[in-house]
RODO-2510 file (C-alpha; in nm, 4 decimals, decimal comma):
residues 70
     n   res          X          Y          Z
     1     m     1,1227     1,1709    -5,8452
     2     p     0,7927     1,3996    -5,8287
     3     e     0,6536     1,1254    -5,6003
     4     l     0,9346     1,1404    -5,3627
     5     d     0,9095     1,5365    -5,3724
     6     e     0,5387     1,5147    -5,2742
     7     r     0,5759     1,2695    -5,0014
     8     l     0,8849     1,4859    -4,8594
     9     k     0,6567     1,7895    -4,8654
    10     t     0,3716     1,5821    -4,6934
    11     v     0,5958     1,4636    -4,4352
    12     v     0,7453     1,7970    -4,3679
    13     a     0,4092     1,9406    -4,3355
    14     e     0,2999     1,6859    -4,0918
    15     v     0,6041     1,7349    -3,8673
    16     g     0,5401     2,1309    -3,8613
    17     q     0,1823     2,0557    -3,7846
    18     k     0,3113     1,8067    -3,4822
    19     q     0,5427     2,0764    -3,3708
    20     r     0,2771     2,3491    -3,3545
    21     r     0,0425     2,1094    -3,1855
    22     i     0,3271     2,0274    -2,9344
    23     g     0,4049     2,3989    -2,8851
    24     a     0,0282     2,4786    -2,8406
    25     e     0,0042     2,1841    -2,5774
    26     a     0,3027     2,3121    -2,3781
    27     a     0,1722     2,6756    -2,3819
    28     f    -0,1674     2,5455    -2,2511
    29     r    -0,0051     2,3592    -1,9723
    30     a     0,2116     2,6110    -1,8499
    31     t    -0,1045     2,8468    -1,8621
    32     v    -0,2801     2,6037    -1,6507
    33     e     0,0142     2,5524    -1,3927
    34     e     0,0259     2,9376    -1,3818
    35     r    -0,3306     2,9507    -1,2862
    36     l    -0,2901     2,6601    -1,0226
    37     r     0,0022     2,8346    -0,8525
    38     n    -0,2033     3,1826    -0,8349
    39     l    -0,5195     2,9513    -0,6815
    40     e    -0,2802     2,8061    -0,4517
    41     r    -0,1416     3,1509    -0,3350
    42     d    -0,5034     3,2829    -0,3043
    43     l    -0,6131     2,9995    -0,0899
    44     t    -0,3258     3,0239     0,1315
    45     d    -0,3939     3,3975     0,1833
    46     v    -0,7638     3,3178     0,2391
    47     k    -0,6492     3,0498     0,4866
    48     s    -0,4466     3,2967     0,6952
    49     r    -0,7282     3,5616     0,6904
    50     l    -0,9754     3,2977     0,8174
    51     n    -0,7277     3,1857     1,0778
    52     g    -0,6669     3,5378     1,1917
    53     l    -1,0495     3,6137     1,2126
    54     l    -1,1044     3,2841     1,4208
    55     l    -0,8268     3,3976     1,6607
    56     f    -0,9946     3,7429     1,6842
    57     i    -1,3345     3,5856     1,7515
    58     a    -1,1973     3,3345     2,0202
    59     s    -1,0122     3,6265     2,2080
    60     t    -1,3042     3,8275     2,1864
    61     v    -1,5184     3,5725     2,3422
    62     l    -1,2600     3,4945     2,5956
    63     a    -1,2225     3,8804     2,7048
    64     q    -1,6164     3,8999     2,7478
    65     v    -1,6208     3,5812     2,9567
    66     l    -1,3639     3,7254     3,1729
    67     l    -1,5184     4,0494     3,1949
    68     r    -1,8364     3,8947     3,3004
    69     l    -1,6720     3,6888     3,5624
    70     a    -1,4771     3,9858     3,7107
***
């Protein structure tokens, strides 16, 4: 019976370690996914600002061309 008790303790310890490792992996995965979402949001913001800036530059150039023609 002592062998069975030791084996049972070993198996329970292994299961506990696996559960902690799985929990740590899930936490890491969730952290990475959240960072990716933040990066995607920031990239969308940068794209919209860049598009606005390009539109502003294009309209300024067009206005300058029209003023020179007039």
